[in-house]
DSSP file (Angstrom, degrees, kcal/mol; ACC not computed):
  #  RESIDUE AA STRUCTURE BP1 BP2  ACC     N-H-->O    O-->H-N    N-H-->O    O-->H-N    TCO  KAPPA ALPHA  PHI   PSI    X-CA   Y-CA   Z-CA
    1    1 A M              0   0    0      0, 0.0     2,-0.4     0, 0.0    23,-0.1   0.000 360.0 360.0 360.0 139.0  -41.2    1.5   -2.6
    2    2 A T        -     0   0    0     21,-0.2    21,-0.5     2,-0.0     2,-0.4  -0.898 360.0-150.7-114.0 149.6  -38.6    3.9   -1.3
    3    3 A Y        -     0   0    0     -2,-0.4     2,-0.6    19,-0.2    19,-0.2  -0.903  21.2-113.7-117.6 143.6  -35.6    3.0    0.8
    4    4 A Q        -     0   0    0     17,-0.9     2,-0.3    -2,-0.4    17,-0.2  -0.631  45.0-179.3 -71.5 122.0  -33.7    4.9    3.4
    5    5 A T        +     0   0    0     -2,-0.6     2,-0.1     2,-0.1    15,-0.0  -0.778  39.1   9.4-122.4 165.7  -30.2    5.6    2.0
    6    6 A G  S    S+     0   0    0     -2,-0.3     2,-0.2     2,-0.0    -2,-0.0  -0.403 112.6  15.5  69.7-139.6  -27.2    7.3    3.2
    7    7 A K  S    S-     0   0    0     -2,-0.1    -2,-0.1     1,-0.1     6,-0.1  -0.494  78.0-128.4 -77.4 133.2  -26.9    8.4    6.8
    8    8 A L        -     0   0    0     -2,-0.2     5,-0.2     4,-0.1     2,-0.1  -0.410  28.0-105.6 -76.9 158.9  -29.5    6.8    9.1
    9    9 A P    >>  -     0   0    0      0, 0.0     3,-1.5     0, 0.0     4,-1.0  -0.363  59.9 -46.7 -77.4 160.8  -31.6    9.0   11.4
   10   10 A E  T 34 S+     0   0    0      1,-0.3     0, 0.0     2,-0.2     0, 0.0  -0.460 124.9  20.8 -56.2 139.4  -30.9    9.3   15.1
   11   11 A P  T >4 S+     0   0    0      0, 0.0     3,-0.7     0, 0.0     4,-0.4  -0.976 124.0  56.0 -95.1   8.0  -30.5    7.1   17.1
   12   12 A F  G X4 S+     0   0    0     -3,-1.5     3,-1.2     1,-0.2    -2,-0.2   0.751  88.9  72.2 -71.4 -27.4  -29.5    4.7   14.3
   13   13 A N  G >< S+     0   0    0     -4,-1.0     3,-0.7     1,-0.3    -1,-0.2   0.784  94.1  56.6 -68.1 -21.3  -26.7    6.6   12.7
   14   14 A R  G <  S+     0   0    0     -3,-0.7    -1,-0.3     1,-0.2    -2,-0.2   0.768 118.2  32.9 -66.5 -25.9  -24.5    5.9   15.7
   15   15 A Y  G <  S+     0   0    0     -3,-1.2    -1,-0.2    -4,-0.4    -2,-0.2  -0.153  75.6 137.5-125.0  39.1  -25.0    2.2   15.2
   16   16 A G    X   +     0   0    0     -3,-0.7     3,-1.9     2,-0.1     2,-0.3   0.543  29.6 118.6 -68.0  -9.6  -25.3    1.9   11.5
   17   17 A V  T 3  S-     0   0    0      1,-0.3     3,-0.1    -3,-0.1    16,-0.1  -0.450  97.4 -12.4 -65.2 121.4  -23.2   -1.2   11.1
   18   18 A A  T 3  S+     0   0    0     -2,-0.3    15,-3.7     1,-0.2     2,-0.4   0.746 109.6 122.9  60.1  25.9  -25.5   -4.0    9.6
   19   19 A T  E <   -A   32   0A   0     -3,-1.9     2,-0.4    13,-0.2    13,-0.2  -0.975  37.0-179.4-123.0 132.1  -28.6   -1.8   10.3
   20   20 A E  E     -A   31   0A   0     11,-2.4    11,-2.9    -2,-0.4     2,-0.5  -0.996  11.8-161.0-131.7 131.7  -31.0   -0.8    7.7
   21   21 A L  E     -A   30   0A   0     -2,-0.4   -17,-0.9     9,-0.2     2,-0.5  -0.954   9.6-170.4-111.9 126.4  -34.2    1.3    8.1
   22   22 A I  E     -A   29   0A   0      7,-3.0     7,-2.9    -2,-0.5     2,-0.4  -0.971   4.0-175.1-120.1 129.5  -36.8    1.0    5.2
   23   23 A H  E     +A   28   0A   0    -21,-0.5   -21,-0.2    -2,-0.5     5,-0.2  -0.983  12.2 155.7-134.8 119.9  -39.8    3.5    5.2
   24   24 A T        -     0   0    0      3,-3.1   -21,-0.0    -2,-0.4    -2,-0.0  -0.666  58.2 -92.9-122.9-175.9  -42.7    3.4    2.8
   25   25 A K  S    S+     0   0    0     -2,-0.2     3,-0.1     1,-0.2    -2,-0.0   0.638 125.3  40.0 -74.6 -11.9  -46.2    4.7    3.0
   26   26 A D  S    S+     0   0    0      1,-0.3    16,-2.4    15,-0.0     2,-0.3   0.601 122.3  12.6-113.9 -14.4  -47.5    1.4    4.3
   27   27 A Y  E     - B   0  41A   0     14,-0.2    -3,-3.1    20,-0.1     2,-0.4  -0.999  45.9-146.9-162.1 161.4  -44.6    0.3    6.7
   28   28 A L  E     -AB  23  40A   0     12,-1.8    12,-2.5    -2,-0.3     2,-0.4  -1.000  29.3-175.8-123.8 121.8  -41.4    1.1    8.6
   29   29 A R  E     -AB  22  39A   0     -7,-2.9    -7,-3.0    -2,-0.4     2,-0.5  -0.968  15.1-160.2-129.6 141.6  -39.0   -1.8    9.0
   30   30 A L  E     -AB  21  38A   0      8,-3.3     8,-1.4    -2,-0.4     7,-1.2  -0.985  10.2-167.0-119.5 128.0  -35.7   -2.1   10.8
   31   31 A F  E     -AB  20  36A   0    -11,-2.9   -11,-2.4    -2,-0.5     2,-0.5  -0.949   8.9-167.9-112.6 138.4  -33.3   -4.8    9.8
   32   32 A Y  E >  S-AB  19  35A   0      3,-2.5     3,-1.7    -2,-0.4     2,-0.3  -0.979  75.0 -38.2-121.2 112.9  -30.3   -5.8   11.9
   33   33 A H  T 3  S-     0   0    0    -15,-3.7   -13,-0.1    -2,-0.5   -15,-0.0  -0.557 126.5 -30.5  59.9-127.0  -28.0   -8.1    9.8
   34   34 A A  T 3  S+     0   0    0     -2,-0.3     2,-0.5    -3,-0.1    -1,-0.2   0.364 120.2  97.2 -99.1   5.9  -30.5  -10.1    7.8
   35   35 A T  E <   -B   32   0A   0     -3,-1.7    -3,-2.5    18,-0.1     2,-1.1  -0.845  69.2-138.8-104.8 122.8  -33.3  -10.1   10.5
   36   36 A E  E     +B   31   0A   0     -2,-0.5    -5,-0.2    -5,-0.2    18,-0.1  -0.682  28.7 177.5 -77.4 105.8  -36.2   -7.7   10.5
   37   37 A V  E     +     0   0A   0     -7,-1.2    15,-2.2    -2,-1.1     2,-0.3   0.696  61.3  12.6 -88.5 -19.2  -36.1   -7.0   14.2
   38   38 A A  E     +BC  30  51A   0     -8,-1.4    -8,-3.3    13,-0.2     2,-0.3  -0.984  65.1 167.2-158.8 152.5  -38.9   -4.4   14.3
   39   39 A A  E     -BC  29  50A   0     11,-1.4    11,-2.7    -2,-0.3     2,-0.4  -0.972  25.9-149.6-160.5 148.6  -41.6   -3.2   11.9
   40   40 A I  E     -BC  28  49A   0    -12,-2.5   -12,-1.8    -2,-0.3     2,-0.4  -0.999  27.5-172.9-117.1 124.0  -44.8   -1.1   11.8
   41   41 A H  E     -BC  27  48A   0      7,-2.4     7,-2.6    -2,-0.4     2,-0.6  -0.950  22.5-132.8-123.5 140.7  -47.1   -2.4    9.1
   42   42 A K  E     + C   0  47A   0    -16,-2.4     5,-0.2    -2,-0.4    -2,-0.0  -0.831  35.8 171.7 -82.9 119.3  -50.4   -0.9    7.9
   43   43 A T  E >   - C   0  46A   0      3,-2.5     3,-2.0    -2,-0.6    -2,-0.0  -0.772  50.8 -98.5-121.8 162.3  -53.1   -3.6    7.7
   44   44 A P  T 3  S+     0   0    0      0, 0.0     3,-0.1     0, 0.0    -2,-0.0   0.773 126.0  53.0 -53.8 -24.3  -56.9   -3.4    7.0
   45   45 A M  T 3  S-     0   0    0      1,-0.4     2,-0.3     0, 0.0    -3,-0.0   0.450 124.7 -95.9 -91.5   1.3  -57.3   -3.6   10.8
   46   46 A G  E <   -C   43   0A   0     -3,-2.0    -3,-2.5    59,-0.1    -1,-0.4  -0.824  69.4 -19.2 116.8-158.7  -55.0   -0.7   11.4
   47   47 A F  E     -C   42   0A   0     -2,-0.3    58,-2.4    -5,-0.2     2,-0.4  -0.643  55.1-162.8 -90.7 142.5  -51.3   -0.5   12.3
   48   48 A M  E     -CD  41 104A   0     -7,-2.6    -7,-2.4    -2,-0.3     2,-0.5  -0.961  11.3-142.7-123.4 143.0  -49.5   -3.5   13.8
   49   49 A L  E     -CD  40 103A   0     54,-3.4    54,-2.6    -2,-0.4     2,-0.5  -0.912  17.6-164.2-102.2 124.6  -46.1   -3.5   15.6
   50   50 A Y  E     -CD  39 102A   0    -11,-2.7   -11,-1.4    -2,-0.5     2,-0.4  -0.965   7.5-177.2-116.4 118.4  -44.0   -6.5   14.8
   51   51 A L  E     +CD  38 101A   0     50,-3.2    50,-2.9    -2,-0.5     2,-0.3  -0.932   7.8 167.7-116.9 138.9  -40.9   -7.4   17.1
   52   52 A Q  E     + D   0 100A   0    -15,-2.2    48,-0.2    -2,-0.4    47,-0.1  -0.991  24.9 177.4-148.8 138.5  -38.6  -10.3   16.4
   53   53 A H    >   -     0   0    0     46,-2.5     3,-2.9    -2,-0.3    47,-0.1   0.475  33.7-143.7-116.1  -4.5  -35.2  -11.4   17.7
   54   54 A D  T 3  S-     0   0    0     45,-0.9    45,-0.1     1,-0.3    46,-0.1   0.744  71.9 -53.5  51.9  28.4  -34.9  -14.6   15.6
   55   55 A G  T 3  S+     0   0    0     44,-0.2     2,-1.1     1,-0.1    -1,-0.3   0.425 114.7 114.7  89.1  -2.6  -33.2  -16.4   18.6
   56   56 A Y    <   +     0   0    0     -3,-2.9     2,-1.7    43,-0.1    -1,-0.1  -0.720  36.9 174.1-104.7  86.6  -30.5  -13.7   19.0
   57   57 A T        +     0   0    0     -2,-1.1    -1,-0.1     4,-0.1    -3,-0.1  -0.474  27.5 145.6 -87.5  64.8  -31.4  -12.4   22.4
   58   58 A T     >  -     0   0    0     -2,-1.7     4,-2.1    -5,-0.1     5,-0.2  -0.573  64.3-114.5 -99.8 160.1  -28.3  -10.2   22.4
   59   59 A P  H  > S+     0   0    0      0, 0.0     4,-2.5     0, 0.0     5,-0.1   0.878 117.8  53.8 -59.5 -36.7  -27.9   -6.7   24.0
   60   60 A T  H  > S+     0   0    0      2,-0.2     4,-2.6     1,-0.2     5,-0.2   0.890 107.6  49.2 -66.4 -40.0  -27.4   -5.3   20.5
   61   61 A T  H  > S+     0   0    0      2,-0.2     4,-2.3     1,-0.2    -1,-0.2   0.923 113.3  46.3 -61.3 -45.0  -30.6   -6.8   19.2
   62   62 A K  H  X S+     0   0    0     -4,-2.1     4,-2.6     1,-0.2    16,-0.2   0.917 111.4  53.2 -65.5 -40.0  -32.5   -5.4   22.2
   63   63 A K  H  X S+     0   0    0     -4,-2.5     4,-2.2     1,-0.2     5,-0.3   0.934 109.3  48.6 -59.1 -49.4  -30.8   -2.0   21.7
   64   64 A R  H  X S+     0   0    0     -4,-2.6     4,-2.0     1,-0.2    -1,-0.2   0.913 111.7  48.9 -61.5 -42.7  -31.9   -1.8   18.0
   65   65 A I  H  X S+     0   0    0     -4,-2.3     4,-2.4     1,-0.2    -2,-0.2   0.950 111.4  49.6 -60.5 -48.5  -35.5   -2.7   18.9
   66   66 A N  H  X S+     0   0    0     -4,-2.6     4,-2.0     1,-0.2    -2,-0.2   0.852 110.3  49.7 -65.9 -32.8  -35.6   -0.1   21.6
   67   67 A H  H  X S+     0   0    0     -4,-2.2     4,-2.7    -5,-0.2    -1,-0.2   0.882 109.7  52.0 -73.7 -33.2  -34.2    2.7   19.3
   68   68 A F  H  X S+     0   0    0     -4,-2.0     4,-1.7    -5,-0.3    -2,-0.2   0.936 111.3  46.9 -63.1 -44.3  -36.8    1.7   16.7
   69   69 A L  H  <>S+     0   0    0     -4,-2.4     5,-2.7     2,-0.2    -2,-0.2   0.864 115.3  46.5 -65.1 -38.1  -39.6    2.0   19.4
   70   70 A Q  H ><5S+     0   0    0     -4,-2.0     3,-1.7     3,-0.2    -2,-0.2   0.929 111.6  49.5 -69.7 -47.3  -38.2    5.4   20.5
   71   71 A Y  H 3<5S+     0   0    0     -4,-2.7    -2,-0.2     1,-0.3    -1,-0.2   0.804 112.8  49.1 -63.7 -30.0  -37.8    6.7   17.0
   72   72 A S  T 3<5S-     0   0    0     -4,-1.7    -1,-0.3    -5,-0.2    -2,-0.2   0.345 109.7-125.6 -92.7   8.4  -41.4    5.6   16.3
   73   73 A N  T < 5 +     0   0    0     -3,-1.7    -3,-0.2     1,-0.2    -2,-0.1   0.838  56.2 152.3  53.0  37.6  -42.7    7.3   19.4
   74   74 A L      < -     0   0    0     -5,-2.7     2,-2.0    -6,-0.1    -1,-0.2  -0.808  52.5-129.1-102.0 140.2  -44.3    4.2   20.6
   75   75 A P  S    S+     0   0    0      0, 0.0     2,-0.3     0, 0.0    -5,-0.1  -0.332  72.5 112.6 -87.2  62.4  -44.7    3.6   24.4
   76   76 A F        -     0   0    0     -2,-2.0     2,-0.3    13,-0.1    13,-0.2  -0.883  41.7-177.4-122.3 154.7  -43.1    0.1   24.2
   77   77 A R  E     -E   88   0B   0     11,-1.4    11,-3.4    -2,-0.3     2,-0.5  -0.920  17.4-144.6-156.5 134.0  -39.8   -1.0   25.7
   78   78 A V  E     +E   87   0B   0     -2,-0.3     2,-0.3     9,-0.2     9,-0.2  -0.846  30.6 160.1 -97.9 135.3  -37.9   -4.3   25.6
   79   79 A F  E     -E   86   0B   0      7,-2.5     7,-3.0    -2,-0.5     2,-0.4  -0.947  28.6-131.5-145.5 166.7  -35.9   -5.3   28.7
   80   80 A Q  E     +E   85   0B   0     -2,-0.3     2,-0.4     5,-0.2     5,-0.2  -0.964  17.3 179.4-127.6 141.5  -34.4   -8.3   30.2
   81   81 A K  E >  S-E   84   0B   0      3,-2.2     3,-2.1    -2,-0.4    -2,-0.0  -0.992  76.2 -10.7-133.6 126.7  -34.6   -9.7   33.8
   82   82 A N  T 3  S-     0   0    0     -2,-0.4     3,-0.1     1,-0.3    -1,-0.1   0.897 129.4 -55.6  51.6  46.4  -33.0  -12.9   35.0
   83   83 A Y  T 3  S+     0   0    0      1,-0.2     2,-0.4    -3,-0.0    -1,-0.3   0.513 114.9 114.9  67.8   9.6  -32.2  -13.8   31.3
   84   84 A I  E <   -E   81   0B   0     -3,-2.1    -3,-2.2    11,-0.0     2,-0.2  -0.924  62.6-132.1-112.0 134.1  -35.8  -13.5   30.2
   85   85 A W  E     -E   80   0B   0     -2,-0.4    11,-2.2    -5,-0.2     2,-0.3  -0.615  26.0-176.6 -83.9 145.0  -36.9  -10.8   27.8
   86   86 A Y  E     -EF  79  95B   0     -7,-3.0    -7,-2.5     9,-0.3     2,-0.5  -0.948  17.8-142.0-137.3 156.5  -40.0   -8.7   28.6
   87   87 A I  E     -EF  78  94B   0      7,-3.0     7,-2.3    -2,-0.3     2,-0.6  -0.983   9.5-147.1-120.8 121.5  -41.9   -6.0   26.7
   88   88 A S  E     +EF  77  93B   0    -11,-3.4   -11,-1.4    -2,-0.5     5,-0.2  -0.776  29.4 175.1 -85.5 125.8  -43.4   -3.0   28.6
   89   89 A T  E >   - F   0  92B   0      3,-2.6     3,-2.3    -2,-0.6   -13,-0.1  -0.802  48.0 -97.9-127.9 165.0  -46.6   -2.0   26.8
   90   90 A P  T 3  S+     0   0    0      0, 0.0     3,-0.1     0, 0.0   -14,-0.1   0.792 126.3  48.3 -56.2 -23.5  -49.3    0.5   27.4
   91   91 A R  T 3  S-     0   0    0      1,-0.3     2,-0.3     3,-0.0    -3,-0.0   0.415 127.5 -78.9 -99.4   4.0  -51.4   -2.2   29.0
   92   92 A G  E <   -F   89   0B   0     -3,-2.3    -3,-2.6     2,-0.1     2,-0.4  -0.814  63.4 -46.4 132.7-171.3  -48.5   -3.7   31.3
   93   93 A V  E     -F   88   0B   0     -2,-0.3     2,-0.4    -5,-0.2    -5,-0.2  -0.783  48.9-173.0-101.7 139.5  -45.5   -5.9   31.0
   94   94 A V  E     -F   87   0B   0     -7,-2.3    -7,-3.0    -2,-0.4     2,-0.2  -0.980  27.5-113.3-130.9 144.1  -45.7   -9.2   29.1
   95   95 A E  E     -F   86   0B   0     -2,-0.4    -9,-0.3    -9,-0.2     2,-0.3  -0.542  37.5-109.0 -70.8 134.3  -43.0  -11.9   28.8
   96   96 A W        -     0   0    0    -11,-2.2     2,-0.5    -2,-0.2   -11,-0.2  -0.552  35.9-159.2 -67.3 129.8  -41.6  -12.3   25.3
   97   97 A Q        -     0   0    0     -2,-0.3     3,-0.4     3,-0.1    -1,-0.0  -0.973  50.6 -30.1-112.8 123.0  -42.9  -15.7   23.8
   98   98 A G  S    S-     0   0    0     -2,-0.5   -43,-0.1     1,-0.2   -45,-0.1  -0.255 101.3 -48.0  70.8-156.6  -41.0  -17.3   21.0
   99   99 A R  S    S+     0   0    0      1,-0.1   -46,-2.5   -45,-0.1   -45,-0.9   0.685 119.1  33.1 -87.3 -22.0  -39.0  -15.4   18.4
  100  100 A E  E     -D   52   0A   0     -3,-0.4     2,-0.3   -48,-0.2   -48,-0.3  -0.973  57.3-167.5-141.6 150.6  -41.5  -12.9   17.5
  101  101 A M  E     -D   51   0A   0    -50,-2.9   -50,-3.2    -2,-0.3     2,-0.4  -0.989   8.5-158.5-137.0 147.3  -44.4  -10.8   19.1
  102  102 A M  E     -D   50   0A   0     -2,-0.3     2,-0.4   -52,-0.2   -52,-0.2  -0.973   7.9-177.0-128.7 145.2  -47.1   -8.7   17.5
  103  103 A F  E     -D   49   0A   0    -54,-2.6   -54,-3.4    -2,-0.4     2,-0.5  -0.992  26.5-127.1-135.8 140.2  -49.2   -5.8   18.9
  104  104 A K  E      D   48   0A   0     -2,-0.4   -56,-0.2   -56,-0.2   -58,-0.0  -0.765 360.0 360.0 -84.7 132.9  -52.0   -3.7   17.4
  105  105 A I              0   0    0    -58,-2.4   -57,-0.2    -2,-0.5    -1,-0.1   0.402 360.0 360.0-121.8 360.0  -51.1   -0.1   17.8
């Protein structure tokens, strides 16, 4: 397993406090504090996108997730309307349900 060390890539290096990006041949994971807020995992069924806020629906958590999606060149975006989180996907907009969401990519 290899870990990203030193300076984080754009757009993370501007917001590196409590942020860790881990990249191996089988996954890309983003941690904010102790929470894995976003990840791409290689599975037998293909690649899966995993998003989690762990109950911390803060602007910073949302910003970290969206930076991860942008960095990964994925057509997803997290946004909030009337205190409810939504995820824009290639198939449309879905309301965030629970603490975590998974998508086949």
